[in-house]
C-alpha positions as protocol buffer text, in pm:
chain_id: "A"
residue {
  index: 1
  type: UNK
  ca { x: 0 y: 0 z: 0 }
}
residue {
  index: 2
  type: UNK
  ca { x: 285 y: 238 z: 82 }
}
residue {
  index: 3
  type: UNK
  ca { x: 437 y: 171 z: -260 }
}
residue {
  index: 4
  type: UNK
  ca { x: 115 y: 280 z: -431 }
}
residue {
  index: 5
  type: UNK
  ca { x: 117 y: 605 z: -234 }
}
residue {
  index: 6
  type: UNK
  ca { x: 481 y: 660 z: -323 }
}
residue {
  index: 7
  type: UNK
  ca { x: 411 y: 584 z: -690 }
}
residue {
  index: 8
  type: UNK
  ca { x: 113 y: 821 z: -691 }
}
residue {
  index: 9
  type: UNK
  ca { x: 327 y: 1095 z: -538 }
}
residue {
  index: 10
  type: UNK
  ca { x: 602 y: 1022 z: -787 }
}
residue {
  index: 11
  type: UNK
  ca { x: 366 y: 1044 z: -1082 }
}
residue {
  index: 12
  type: UNK
  ca { x: 230 y: 1375 z: -953 }
}
residue {
  index: 13
  type: UNK
  ca { x: 582 y: 1512 z: -920 }
}
residue {
  index: 14
  type: UNK
  ca { x: 663 y: 1384 z: -1268 }
}
residue {
  index: 15
  type: UNK
  ca { x: 364 y: 1573 z: -1404 }
}
residue {
  index: 16
  type: UNK
  ca { x: 474 y: 1892 z: -1233 }
}
residue {
  index: 17
  type: UNK
  ca { x: 837 y: 1857 z: -1341 }
}
residue {
  index: 18
  type: UNK
  ca { x: 763 y: 1715 z: -1686 }
}
residue {
  index: 19
  type: UNK
  ca { x: 826 y: 2042 z: -1862 }
}
residue {
  index: 20
  type: UNK
  ca { x: 1175 y: 2069 z: -1718 }
}
residue {
  index: 21
  type: UNK
  ca { x: 1327 y: 1755 z: -1866 }
}
residue {
  index: 22
  type: UNK
  ca { x: 1307 y: 1557 z: -2187 }
}
residue {
  index: 23
  type: UNK
  ca { x: 1275 y: 1178 z: -2201 }
}
residue {
  index: 24
  type: UNK
  ca { x: 1531 y: 968 z: -2390 }
}
residue {
  index: 25
  type: UNK
  ca { x: 1479 y: 943 z: -2764 }
}
residue {
  index: 26
  type: UNK
  ca { x: 1228 y: 683 z: -2880 }
}
residue {
  index: 27
  type: UNK
  ca { x: 1160 y: 593 z: -3242 }
}
residue {
  index: 28
  type: UNK
  ca { x: 781 y: 599 z: -3271 }
}
residue {
  index: 29
  type: UNK
  ca { x: 708 y: 790 z: -2953 }
}
residue {
  index: 30
  type: UNK
  ca { x: 945 y: 1071 z: -3042 }
}
residue {
  index: 31
  type: UNK
  ca { x: 782 y: 1124 z: -3380 }
}
residue {
  index: 32
  type: UNK
  ca { x: 421 y: 1158 z: -3266 }
}
residue {
  index: 33
  type: UNK
  ca { x: 464 y: 1243 z: -2897 }
}
residue {
  index: 34
  type: UNK
  ca { x: 262 y: 944 z: -2782 }
}
residue {
  index: 35
  type: UNK
  ca { x: 346 y: 673 z: -2532 }
}
residue {
  index: 36
  type: UNK
  ca { x: 515 y: 359 z: -2670 }
}
residue {
  index: 37
  type: UNK
  ca { x: 589 y: 34 z: -2488 }
}
residue {
  index: 38
  type: UNK
  ca { x: 733 y: -150 z: -2789 }
}
residue {
  index: 39
  type: UNK
  ca { x: 1082 y: -182 z: -2639 }
}
residue {
  index: 40
  type: UNK
  ca { x: 989 y: -216 z: -2271 }
}
residue {
  index: 41
  type: UNK
  ca { x: 866 y: -574 z: -2238 }
}
residue {
  index: 42
  type: UNK
  ca { x: 1188 y: -661 z: -2054 }
}
residue {
  index: 43
  type: UNK
  ca { x: 1049 y: -511 z: -1733 }
}
residue {
  index: 44
  type: UNK
  ca { x: 765 y: -764 z: -1716 }
}
residue {
  index: 45
  type: UNK
  ca { x: 813 y: -983 z: -1411 }
}
residue {
  index: 46
  type: UNK
  ca { x: 1013 y: -721 z: -1220 }
}
residue {
  index: 47
  type: UNK
  ca { x: 897 y: -569 z: -892 }
}
residue {
  index: 48
  type: UNK
  ca { x: 756 y: -219 z: -938 }
}
residue {
  index: 49
  type: UNK
  ca { x: 980 y: 16 z: -742 }
}
residue {
  index: 50
  type: UNK
  ca { x: 944 y: 394 z: -761 }
}
residue {
  index: 51
  type: UNK
  ca { x: 1275 y: 415 z: -949 }
}
residue {
  index: 52
  type: UNK
  ca { x: 1180 y: 148 z: -1204 }
}
residue {
  index: 53
  type: UNK
  ca { x: 837 y: 301 z: -1263 }
}
residue {
  index: 54
  type: UNK
  ca { x: 992 y: 644 z: -1324 }
}
residue {
  index: 55
  type: UNK
  ca { x: 1248 y: 495 z: -1562 }
}
residue {
  index: 56
  type: UNK
  ca { x: 982 y: 305 z: -1759 }
}
residue {
  index: 57
  type: UNK
  ca { x: 765 y: 618 z: -1783 }
}
residue {
  index: 58
  type: UNK
  ca { x: 1056 y: 814 z: -1930 }
}
residue {
  index: 59
  type: UNK
  ca { x: 1150 y: 537 z: -2171 }
}
residue {
  index: 60
  type: UNK
  ca { x: 787 y: 508 z: -2286 }
}
residue {
  index: 61
  type: UNK
  ca { x: 778 y: 884 z: -2352 }
}
residue {
  index: 62
  type: UNK
  ca { x: 461 y: 896 z: -2140 }
}
residue {
  index: 63
  type: UNK
  ca { x: 338 y: 1229 z: -2009 }
}
residue {
  index: 64
  type: UNK
  ca { x: 115 y: 1065 z: -1745 }
}
residue {
  index: 65
  type: UNK
  ca { x: 122 y: 739 z: -1557 }
}
residue {
  index: 66
  type: UNK
  ca { x: -104 y: 512 z: -1360 }
}
residue {
  index: 67
  type: UNK
  ca { x: -12 y: 199 z: -1170 }
}
residue {
  index: 68
  type: UNK
  ca { x: -304 y: -40 z: -1140 }
}
residue {
  index: 69
  type: UNK
  ca { x: -321 y: -319 z: -884 }
}
residue {
  index: 70
  type: UNK
  ca { x: -587 y: -593 z: -882 }
}
residue {
  index: 71
  type: UNK
  ca { x: -923 y: -441 z: -790 }
}
residue {
  index: 72
  type: UNK
  ca { x: -819 y: -80 z: -857 }
}
residue {
  index: 73
  type: UNK
  ca { x: -1077 y: 135 z: -1032 }
}
residue {
  index: 74
  type: UNK
  ca { x: -966 y: 297 z: -1357 }
}
residue {
  index: 75
  type: UNK
  ca { x: -1137 y: 538 z: -1592 }
}
residue {
  index: 76
  type: UNK
  ca { x: -1213 y: 414 z: -1942 }
}
residue {
  index: 77
  type: UNK
  ca { x: -1093 y: 727 z: -2120 }
}
residue {
  index: 78
  type: UNK
  ca { x: -818 y: 681 z: -2375 }
}
residue {
  index: 79
  type: UNK
  ca { x: -508 y: 897 z: -2343 }
}
residue {
  index: 80
  type: UNK
  ca { x: -230 y: 816 z: -2595 }
}
residue {
  index: 81
  type: UNK
  ca { x: 23 y: 993 z: -2372 }
}
residue {
  index: 82
  type: UNK
  ca { x: -51 y: 781 z: -2062 }
}
residue {
  index: 83
  type: UNK
  ca { x: 141 y: 471 z: -1953 }
}
residue {
  index: 84
  type: UNK
  ca { x: -56 y: 204 z: -1764 }
}
residue {
  index: 85
  type: UNK
  ca { x: 146 y: -34 z: -1549 }
}
residue {
  index: 86
  type: UNK
  ca { x: -54 y: -331 z: -1422 }
}
residue {
  index: 87
  type: UNK
  ca { x: 90 y: -503 z: -1115 }
}
residue {
  index: 88
  type: UNK
  ca { x: -14 y: -817 z: -928 }
}
residue {
  index: 89
  type: UNK
  ca { x: -69 y: -862 z: -554 }
}
residue {
  index: 90
  type: UNK
  ca { x: 308 y: -889 z: -504 }
}
residue {
  index: 91
  type: UNK
  ca { x: 367 y: -560 z: -692 }
}
residue {
  index: 92
  type: UNK
  ca { x: 523 y: -743 z: -986 }
}
residue {
  index: 93
  type: UNK
  ca { x: 472 y: -578 z: -1326 }
}
residue {
  index: 94
  type: UNK
  ca { x: 246 y: -801 z: -1537 }
}
residue {
  index: 95
  type: UNK
  ca { x: 143 y: -570 z: -1821 }
}
residue {
  index: 96
  type: UNK
  ca { x: 239 y: -240 z: -1986 }
}
residue {
  index: 97
  type: UNK
  ca { x: -4 y: -52 z: -2208 }
}
residue {
  index: 98
  type: UNK
  ca { x: -51 y: 299 z: -2336 }
}
residue {
  index: 99
  type: UNK
  ca { x: -385 y: 467 z: -2340 }
}
């Protein structure tokens, strides 16, 4: 539970500081400004730490982020600049999607 609060705080800080730094270059994401998880499947199965989540968000070129645990409510709106990180009960990353 504390990790989710830390991740939520981290994503809020990332939103506030997003204008001050640029993410690493990405092929598709850099061209259209949208999130891309094409090259990030290597993080599946890893435990979601605040540092790893921040790194994945930057590599995905995502402007916003949400970490979803089992049972979490999520809006159905589509945002091409948002990274969704699904975690299991043990806070292991099981899926990455944009939208």
